[in-house]
C-alpha positions as CSV (number, residue, x, y, z in Angstrom):
1,M,-69.7,-34.4,-29.5
2,T,-71.3,-31.4,-27.6
3,G,-70.2,-31.4,-24.0
4,K,-70.7,-35.0,-22.8
5,L,-73.5,-35.8,-25.5
6,S,-73.0,-37.2,-28.9
7,T,-75.0,-36.0,-31.9
8,L,-77.3,-39.0,-31.4
9,D,-77.8,-38.2,-27.7
10,L,-78.7,-34.7,-28.6
11,A,-81.2,-35.9,-31.2
12,V,-82.8,-38.1,-28.6
13,V,-83.1,-35.2,-26.2
14,V,-84.5,-32.9,-28.9
15,A,-87.1,-35.6,-29.9
16,Y,-88.1,-36.0,-26.3
17,V,-88.5,-32.3,-25.7
18,A,-90.6,-32.1,-28.9
19,I,-92.9,-34.8,-27.7
20,V,-93.4,-33.2,-24.3
21,L,-94.1,-29.7,-25.7
22,A,-96.5,-31.2,-28.3
23,A,-98.4,-32.9,-25.5
24,G,-98.6,-29.6,-23.6
25,L,-99.7,-27.6,-26.6
26,F,-102.3,-30.2,-27.4
27,M,-103.8,-30.2,-23.9
28,G,-103.8,-26.3,-24.0
29,R,-106.7,-26.6,-26.5
30,F,-109.0,-28.0,-23.7
31,V,-108.2,-25.1,-21.2
32,K,-111.3,-22.8,-21.3
33,N,-111.1,-21.2,-17.9
34,T,-109.0,-20.9,-14.7
35,K,-110.8,-23.9,-13.1
36,D,-109.5,-26.1,-15.9
37,F,-106.1,-24.4,-15.8
38,F,-105.6,-25.0,-12.1
39,S,-107.7,-28.1,-10.9
40,G,-108.4,-30.0,-14.1
41,G,-112.1,-29.5,-13.5
42,K,-112.1,-32.3,-10.9
43,K,-112.0,-34.9,-13.7
44,V,-108.5,-36.2,-13.2
45,P,-108.3,-40.1,-13.1
46,W,-106.8,-41.3,-9.8
47,W,-103.9,-43.2,-11.4
48,M,-102.9,-40.1,-13.4
49,G,-103.1,-38.1,-10.2
50,A,-100.8,-40.6,-8.5
51,V,-98.3,-40.6,-11.3
52,S,-98.3,-36.8,-11.4
53,S,-98.1,-36.5,-7.7
54,Y,-95.0,-38.7,-7.8
55,M,-93.4,-36.8,-10.6
56,A,-94.3,-33.5,-8.8
57,M,-92.4,-34.5,-5.8
58,I,-89.1,-35.6,-7.4
59,S,-86.7,-33.8,-9.6
60,C,-83.0,-33.8,-10.6
61,F,-82.7,-33.2,-6.8
62,V,-83.0,-37.0,-6.6
63,F,-80.0,-37.7,-8.9
64,I,-77.9,-35.0,-7.2
65,A,-78.7,-34.9,-3.4
66,Y,-79.5,-38.5,-2.8
67,A,-76.7,-39.6,-5.1
68,Q,-74.3,-37.7,-2.8
69,I,-75.7,-39.6,0.2
70,G,-75.5,-42.9,-1.6
71,Y,-71.9,-42.3,-2.6
72,E,-70.8,-41.2,0.9
73,D,-72.8,-43.4,3.2
74,G,-74.6,-46.0,1.0
75,L,-78.2,-47.2,1.3
76,V,-79.0,-44.8,4.1
77,G,-79.8,-42.7,1.1
78,V,-82.8,-45.0,0.5
79,T,-83.8,-44.6,4.2
80,V,-83.7,-40.8,3.9
81,F,-85.6,-40.9,0.6
82,W,-88.3,-43.2,2.1
83,S,-89.4,-40.2,4.2
84,T,-91.5,-39.1,1.2
85,A,-93.3,-42.5,1.0
86,F,-94.0,-42.3,4.8
87,A,-95.3,-38.8,4.5
88,I,-97.6,-39.6,1.6
89,L,-98.9,-42.9,3.1
90,L,-99.7,-41.4,6.5
91,G,-101.1,-38.2,4.9
92,T,-103.3,-40.2,2.6
93,F,-105.1,-41.7,5.6
94,V,-105.2,-38.6,7.6
95,F,-105.8,-35.8,5.0
96,A,-107.0,-37.1,1.7
97,R,-110.7,-37.3,2.5
98,R,-110.6,-33.9,4.2
99,W,-109.0,-32.1,1.3
100,Q,-111.6,-33.6,-1.0
101,R,-114.4,-32.4,1.2
102,A,-112.9,-28.9,1.4
103,N,-113.7,-28.6,-2.4
104,L,-110.8,-26.4,-3.3
105,A,-110.0,-24.3,-6.4
106,T,-106.6,-23.4,-4.8
107,P,-104.9,-25.1,-1.8
108,V,-105.2,-22.0,0.5
109,E,-108.9,-21.4,-0.3
110,Y,-110.0,-23.2,2.8
111,L,-107.9,-20.9,5.0
112,E,-110.4,-18.1,4.8
113,R,-113.2,-20.2,6.1
114,R,-110.8,-21.7,8.8
115,Y,-109.2,-18.5,10.0
116,G,-110.6,-15.5,8.0
117,P,-109.6,-13.4,5.1
118,V,-106.5,-11.8,6.7
119,V,-104.8,-15.1,7.5
120,R,-105.6,-16.3,4.0
121,Q,-103.7,-13.4,2.6
122,V,-100.8,-13.7,5.0
123,L,-100.4,-17.4,4.2
124,S,-100.9,-16.8,0.5
125,W,-98.0,-14.3,0.4
126,C,-95.9,-16.4,2.8
127,G,-96.6,-19.5,0.8
128,V,-95.7,-18.0,-2.5
129,A,-92.4,-16.8,-1.0
130,F,-91.6,-20.2,0.4
131,R,-92.6,-22.1,-2.8
132,I,-90.2,-19.8,-4.7
133,L,-87.4,-20.4,-2.2
134,D,-88.0,-24.2,-2.2
135,N,-88.0,-24.5,-5.9
136,T,-84.7,-22.6,-6.3
137,V,-83.1,-25.9,-5.1
138,R,-84.9,-27.9,-7.8
139,L,-84.0,-25.6,-10.5
140,Y,-80.3,-25.5,-9.3
141,T,-80.1,-29.3,-9.7
142,L,-81.5,-29.0,-13.2
143,G,-78.7,-26.4,-13.9
144,V,-76.1,-28.9,-12.6
145,I,-77.4,-31.5,-15.0
146,A,-77.3,-29.1,-17.9
147,S,-73.8,-27.8,-17.1
148,Q,-72.5,-31.4,-16.9
149,F,-74.0,-32.8,-20.1
150,L,-74.2,-29.7,-22.4
151,D,-70.9,-28.1,-21.3
152,V,-72.7,-24.8,-20.5
153,S,-72.4,-22.6,-17.3
154,L,-74.7,-23.2,-14.4
155,A,-76.5,-20.0,-15.0
156,T,-77.2,-20.9,-18.6
157,G,-78.5,-24.4,-17.6
158,I,-80.8,-22.8,-15.1
159,M,-82.3,-20.4,-17.7
160,L,-82.7,-23.1,-20.3
161,G,-84.5,-25.3,-17.8
162,A,-86.8,-22.6,-16.6
163,G,-87.7,-21.6,-20.2
164,L,-88.6,-25.1,-21.1
165,V,-90.8,-25.6,-18.1
166,L,-92.6,-22.4,-18.8
167,V,-93.5,-23.3,-22.5
168,Y,-95.7,-26.3,-21.7
169,T,-97.0,-25.0,-18.3
170,L,-98.2,-21.7,-19.7
171,T,-100.1,-23.5,-22.6
172,G,-101.9,-26.2,-20.9
173,G,-102.1,-25.6,-17.1
174,L,-102.8,-28.6,-14.9
175,W,-103.9,-31.0,-17.7
176,S,-100.7,-30.2,-19.6
177,V,-98.7,-31.1,-16.4
178,L,-100.6,-34.3,-15.9
179,V,-100.4,-35.6,-19.4
180,T,-96.7,-34.9,-19.7
181,D,-96.1,-36.3,-16.3
182,V,-97.3,-39.7,-17.6
183,I,-94.9,-39.5,-20.5
184,Q,-92.0,-38.5,-18.3
185,C,-92.7,-41.1,-15.7
186,A,-92.4,-43.8,-18.4
187,A,-89.1,-42.4,-19.7
188,L,-87.7,-42.0,-16.1
189,M,-88.6,-45.6,-15.1
190,A,-87.2,-47.0,-18.4
191,V,-83.8,-45.5,-18.0
192,T,-83.3,-45.9,-14.3
193,L,-84.0,-49.6,-14.8
194,T,-81.3,-49.6,-17.4
195,I,-78.5,-47.9,-15.5
196,L,-79.0,-50.0,-12.4
197,P,-77.9,-53.4,-13.9
198,L,-75.1,-51.6,-15.9
199,S,-73.8,-50.1,-12.7
200,L,-73.9,-53.4,-10.7
201,N,-72.3,-55.3,-13.6
202,A,-69.4,-52.7,-13.7
203,V,-68.4,-53.5,-10.2
204,G,-68.8,-57.3,-10.5
205,G,-72.4,-57.6,-9.3
206,L,-74.3,-57.0,-6.1
207,G,-72.4,-59.5,-4.1
208,A,-69.0,-58.1,-5.1
209,L,-70.2,-54.6,-4.3
210,Y,-71.3,-55.7,-0.8
211,D,-67.9,-57.4,-0.3
212,K,-66.0,-54.2,-1.2
213,V,-68.2,-51.7,0.8
214,P,-70.3,-53.7,3.4
215,E,-70.9,-50.7,5.5
216,H,-72.7,-49.0,2.6
217,F,-75.3,-51.7,2.7
218,S,-76.6,-50.6,6.1
219,L,-79.8,-48.6,6.0
220,F,-78.5,-46.6,9.0
221,N,-74.9,-45.9,8.1
222,G,-73.3,-42.6,8.9
223,H,-74.6,-39.4,10.6
224,R,-77.7,-39.3,8.4
225,G,-78.7,-42.7,9.6
226,T,-78.8,-41.7,13.2
227,F,-82.1,-41.8,15.0
228,W,-82.4,-38.1,15.7
229,F,-81.4,-37.0,12.2
230,L,-84.0,-39.3,10.6
231,A,-86.6,-38.3,13.2
232,A,-86.1,-34.6,12.3
233,Y,-86.0,-35.2,8.6
234,Y,-89.0,-37.5,8.5
235,L,-90.9,-35.0,10.6
236,I,-90.3,-32.0,8.4
237,V,-90.9,-34.0,5.2
238,F,-94.3,-35.1,6.7
239,I,-95.2,-31.5,7.4
240,K,-93.9,-30.1,4.1
241,Y,-95.4,-32.7,1.7
242,N,-98.8,-32.8,3.4
243,G,-99.0,-29.1,3.1
244,S,-97.6,-29.1,-0.3
245,W,-99.8,-27.1,-2.7
246,S,-99.1,-29.4,-5.6
247,F,-100.0,-32.6,-3.5
248,V,-103.2,-30.9,-2.1
249,Q,-104.1,-29.8,-5.6
250,R,-104.0,-33.3,-6.9
251,L,-106.0,-34.7,-4.0
252,A,-108.6,-32.1,-4.7
253,S,-108.6,-32.6,-8.5
254,V,-109.8,-36.3,-8.5
255,P,-113.6,-36.9,-8.6
256,N,-114.2,-38.3,-5.1
257,E,-112.7,-39.4,-1.8
258,R,-112.2,-43.0,-2.7
259,D,-110.1,-41.9,-5.7
260,A,-108.1,-39.5,-3.5
261,V,-107.2,-42.4,-1.2
262,K,-106.3,-44.7,-4.2
263,M,-104.2,-41.9,-5.6
264,G,-102.3,-41.4,-2.5
265,L,-101.6,-45.1,-2.0
266,L,-100.3,-45.7,-5.5
267,S,-98.1,-42.6,-5.1
268,A,-96.6,-43.9,-1.8
269,A,-96.0,-47.4,-3.4
270,I,-94.0,-45.8,-6.2
271,F,-92.0,-43.8,-3.7
272,F,-91.2,-47.0,-1.8
273,V,-89.7,-48.7,-4.9
274,F,-88.0,-45.8,-6.8
275,P,-85.4,-44.9,-4.1
276,I,-83.8,-48.3,-4.4
277,L,-83.4,-47.9,-8.2
278,A,-82.1,-44.3,-7.8
279,V,-79.5,-44.8,-5.0
280,L,-77.8,-48.1,-5.8
281,P,-75.9,-46.8,-8.9
282,A,-74.4,-44.1,-6.6
283,V,-73.4,-46.8,-4.2
284,A,-71.7,-48.7,-7.0
285,A,-69.9,-45.5,-8.0
286,R,-68.1,-45.6,-4.7
287,V,-66.3,-48.6,-6.0
288,Y,-66.2,-47.8,-9.7
289,L,-65.1,-44.1,-9.1
290,P,-63.5,-44.2,-5.7
291,D,-61.5,-41.0,-6.1
292,L,-64.2,-38.5,-6.9
293,P,-63.3,-35.2,-5.0
294,P,-65.9,-34.1,-2.4
295,E,-67.3,-31.4,-4.6
296,L,-68.2,-34.0,-7.3
297,H,-69.9,-36.4,-4.9
298,E,-73.2,-34.8,-6.0
299,R,-72.5,-35.9,-9.5
300,S,-71.7,-39.5,-8.9
301,Y,-74.9,-40.8,-10.5
302,I,-74.3,-38.6,-13.6
303,E,-70.6,-39.8,-13.9
304,M,-71.9,-43.4,-13.9
305,C,-74.3,-42.6,-16.7
306,I,-71.6,-40.9,-18.8
307,R,-69.2,-43.8,-18.4
308,L,-71.7,-46.7,-18.8
309,L,-74.5,-45.7,-21.1
310,P,-74.0,-46.0,-24.9
311,N,-74.8,-43.3,-27.3
312,G,-78.4,-42.6,-27.6
313,M,-79.2,-44.2,-24.3
314,L,-77.2,-41.4,-22.6
315,G,-79.5,-38.9,-24.3
316,L,-82.5,-40.8,-23.0
317,M,-81.0,-40.6,-19.5
318,V,-80.7,-36.9,-19.8
319,S,-84.3,-36.8,-21.0
320,A,-85.3,-38.8,-18.0
321,M,-83.5,-36.4,-15.6
322,L,-85.2,-33.5,-17.4
323,A,-88.4,-35.3,-16.9
324,A,-88.0,-35.5,-13.2
325,S,-87.3,-31.7,-12.8
326,L,-89.7,-30.5,-15.5
327,S,-92.6,-32.3,-13.9
328,T,-91.9,-31.0,-10.5
329,L,-91.2,-27.4,-11.5
330,A,-94.2,-27.3,-13.9
331,A,-96.5,-28.4,-11.1
332,E,-95.0,-25.9,-8.7
333,F,-95.1,-23.1,-11.3
334,N,-98.8,-23.9,-11.9
335,V,-99.9,-24.2,-8.3
336,T,-97.9,-21.1,-7.1
337,S,-99.4,-18.9,-9.9
338,S,-102.8,-20.3,-9.0
339,V,-102.5,-19.0,-5.5
340,F,-101.2,-15.6,-6.7
341,T,-103.9,-15.3,-9.2
342,T,-107.0,-16.5,-7.2
343,D,-106.0,-15.5,-3.7
344,I,-104.1,-12.4,-4.2
345,Y,-104.8,-10.8,-7.5
346,R,-108.6,-11.4,-7.7
347,R,-109.2,-10.7,-4.0
348,L,-107.0,-7.6,-3.6
349,F,-106.8,-5.9,-7.0
350,R,-109.5,-7.0,-9.4
351,K,-112.4,-8.7,-7.7
352,N,-114.6,-8.6,-10.8
353,A,-111.9,-9.7,-13.3
354,G,-113.3,-11.8,-16.1
355,E,-112.1,-15.3,-17.1
356,R,-110.0,-14.0,-20.1
357,E,-108.2,-11.4,-17.8
358,T,-107.7,-13.9,-15.0
359,L,-106.3,-16.5,-17.4
360,L,-103.9,-14.0,-18.8
361,V,-102.8,-12.9,-15.2
362,A,-102.3,-16.6,-14.4
363,R,-99.9,-17.0,-17.3
364,L,-98.1,-13.8,-16.5
365,A,-97.8,-14.9,-12.8
366,T,-96.3,-18.2,-13.9
367,L,-93.7,-16.2,-15.9
368,G,-92.9,-14.1,-12.9
369,V,-92.6,-17.1,-10.6
370,A,-90.2,-18.7,-13.0
371,A,-88.0,-15.6,-13.1
372,L,-87.8,-15.3,-9.4
373,I,-87.0,-19.1,-9.0
374,A,-84.3,-18.8,-11.7
375,F,-82.7,-15.9,-9.9
376,G,-82.6,-17.6,-6.5
377,A,-81.2,-20.9,-8.0
378,L,-78.0,-19.0,-8.8
379,F,-77.2,-18.9,-5.1
380,V,-78.0,-22.4,-3.9
381,S,-74.4,-23.5,-4.1
382,K,-73.5,-20.9,-1.4
383,L,-75.7,-22.8,1.0
384,G,-73.7,-26.0,0.7
385,G,-75.4,-27.7,-2.3
386,A,-78.8,-29.2,-3.0
387,F,-79.4,-31.5,0.1
388,E,-78.1,-28.9,2.6
389,A,-80.0,-26.0,1.1
390,N,-83.2,-28.1,0.9
391,K,-83.2,-29.3,4.6
392,T,-82.2,-25.8,5.8
393,L,-85.1,-24.0,3.9
394,M,-87.6,-26.7,4.8
395,A,-86.9,-26.4,8.5
396,L,-86.3,-22.7,8.9
397,V,-89.0,-21.3,6.6
398,G,-91.3,-24.0,5.5
399,V,-92.4,-25.6,8.8
400,P,-93.7,-22.4,10.4
401,I,-95.7,-21.5,7.3
402,V,-97.0,-24.9,6.5
403,I,-98.1,-26.0,10.0
404,P,-101.3,-23.8,10.1
405,T,-102.4,-25.3,6.8
406,V,-101.7,-29.0,7.7
407,F,-103.0,-29.0,11.3
408,G,-105.6,-26.4,10.7
409,I,-107.7,-29.0,8.9
410,L,-107.2,-31.5,11.7
411,W,-107.4,-29.4,14.9
412,K,-110.4,-27.2,15.7
413,R,-109.0,-25.1,18.7
414,P,-106.2,-23.1,17.0
415,N,-107.1,-19.7,15.8
416,T,-105.7,-16.6,14.0
417,T,-103.6,-15.7,17.0
418,G,-102.1,-19.2,16.9
419,V,-101.2,-18.8,13.2
420,Y,-99.3,-15.6,13.8
421,A,-97.6,-17.0,16.9
422,C,-96.6,-20.1,15.0
423,I,-95.0,-18.1,12.2
424,V,-93.1,-15.6,14.4
425,A,-92.1,-18.1,17.1
426,G,-91.1,-20.7,14.5
427,V,-88.8,-18.5,12.4
428,A,-87.3,-16.8,15.4
429,G,-86.9,-20.1,17.3
430,G,-85.2,-21.7,14.3
431,L,-82.7,-18.8,14.1
432,V,-82.0,-18.9,17.9
433,F,-81.6,-22.7,18.2
434,K,-79.2,-22.9,15.2
435,N,-77.3,-19.7,15.2
436,V,-77.4,-18.6,18.9
437,L,-77.4,-21.8,20.8
438,G,-75.4,-23.7,18.2
439,L,-77.6,-26.8,18.2
440,E,-77.0,-29.5,15.6
441,W,-79.5,-29.3,12.7
442,E,-81.6,-32.2,13.9
443,F,-82.0,-31.0,17.5
444,A,-82.6,-27.4,16.3
445,T,-85.3,-28.6,13.9
446,I,-87.1,-30.8,16.5
447,A,-87.1,-27.9,18.9
448,Q,-88.4,-25.5,16.3
449,V,-91.2,-27.8,15.3
450,A,-92.2,-28.2,19.0
451,T,-92.1,-24.4,19.4
452,C,-94.3,-24.0,16.4
453,L,-96.9,-26.5,17.6
454,V,-97.0,-25.1,21.2
455,A,-97.4,-21.5,19.9
456,Y,-100.0,-22.6,17.4
457,W,-102.1,-24.5,19.9
458,A,-101.7,-21.9,22.7
459,G,-103.2,-19.2,20.5
460,G,-106.5,-21.0,20.7
461,F,-106.8,-20.1,24.4
462,L,-106.4,-16.4,23.8
463,G,-109.9,-15.9,22.3
464,T,-111.5,-16.4,18.9
465,S,-113.9,-13.9,17.2
466,A,-117.5,-14.9,16.6
467,R,-116.9,-14.6,12.8
468,E,-113.9,-16.9,12.9
469,R,-115.7,-19.3,15.2
470,A,-118.7,-19.5,12.9
471,G,-116.6,-20.1,9.8
472,R,-114.5,-22.7,11.6
473,D,-117.6,-24.6,12.9
474,A,-119.2,-24.7,9.5
475,L,-116.0,-26.0,7.9
476,F,-115.4,-28.8,10.5
477,A,-119.1,-29.8,10.2
478,E,-118.6,-30.2,6.4
479,L,-115.3,-32.1,6.9
480,S,-116.9,-34.5,9.2
481,A,-120.1,-35.0,7.2
482,D,-121.1,-38.0,5.2
483,P,-120.0,-37.4,1.5
484,K,-123.5,-38.3,0.3
485,D,-125.0,-35.6,2.4
486,I,-122.5,-33.0,1.1
487,G,-123.4,-34.1,-2.5
488,A,-127.1,-33.9,-1.9
489,R,-126.8,-30.5,-0.3
490,S,-124.7,-29.2,-3.3
491,A,-127.2,-30.7,-5.8
492,K,-130.0,-28.7,-4.2
493,G,-127.9,-25.5,-4.7
494,Q,-127.1,-24.8,-1.1
495,P,-123.7,-23.4,-0.5
496,K,-121.2,-25.6,1.3
497,G,-120.9,-25.2,5.0
498,C,-124.6,-24.0,5.4
């Protein structure tokens, strides 16, 4: 045995990693330029985009953070998890067609046409910083998994995870991420469908589990099931995911608007079913392992796997957990480096950089992003663990930065002044509401979102430059145009927005 894994388990993990890396290296042969590396050349099938979008939004975070909620409060973990399905479903009908018509190479590309070059730079830098902070939580949970199963330190687990993600992200870009996502989704579903019946059987079945912890079968049990907590959490998840660079990247990478909608609907459907499979074993752990100390509640799902899965199958479970985080982090590494390369490097430092140079910078940027995320992941435990760190960072930093991207493609009035007001008032308001006024997280978050929206909208009444107005009007004319007209205009060689 090595840590919690037998030799057979380790062989399964090694075989799985080899398959994933081989797929990434193979797809790297088809990457000829940065467009292929970042957007898949707008040839991505909608079903593959849906699977990849799903895999990009989950990670070991699911098996750590939501397992803790399931163990402590029961199926309210499903209710909290469904916030993602709600965000994607609503976002599909509201944003999918607009992101397609924006015709993006990177998710912040439209910001220059919407607000101007300065805002594009500000939100590029802020966005890169936020993505790095946000992904420290995901890499932290991957480190927890590694430390539990491989009997290594958290720091070592974090470095191993970051290195593995880097290898296949650097070689194949978005196509590598997409293809390996399909492989990893299959592994994830297969093993979660195995541990669920084993967990229920260990406690005497679903009926017996209900008899022993009936309160855990309420979708609104505990503090996290209260109206205001769920309202705040659903609100920030809606904002975060619909401004998520990886989600926008996938909506823009499919061939047309209809495919973008189908992609979003399938992704939302998967997110409706999967939380039930992921949370129920942690609920069963409450009965099967009733004496877990509080600091190990995050590991309840892992403990069930260790105790119930046979040799070999445990290795496949570790592979599935790796799949969840590797897909998410690979997508985030790719899209964050795309923004740095296209929106920062080429615009500020080397406007005439050739494709070979740009592709090299893209890969070096991916390496730098990984290093920063790995460093930040070492400090997540000091913020109270995965779930607490995630909701704190989402609300305090994510919301003020993402609102101009999300609502800028919907509302015409807000301008550059509104963007700056949103960021400054949002971050300052979040600190005041939480740390000075001492409001509970949910009330502080709702107040912060309201402050951001008011500041963002009010800026539109303070004057808009003629240049910004012209770019904004052209963008909104394009977003509201018939797709056939846009296609015909492009076919004639006219630039978009003219």
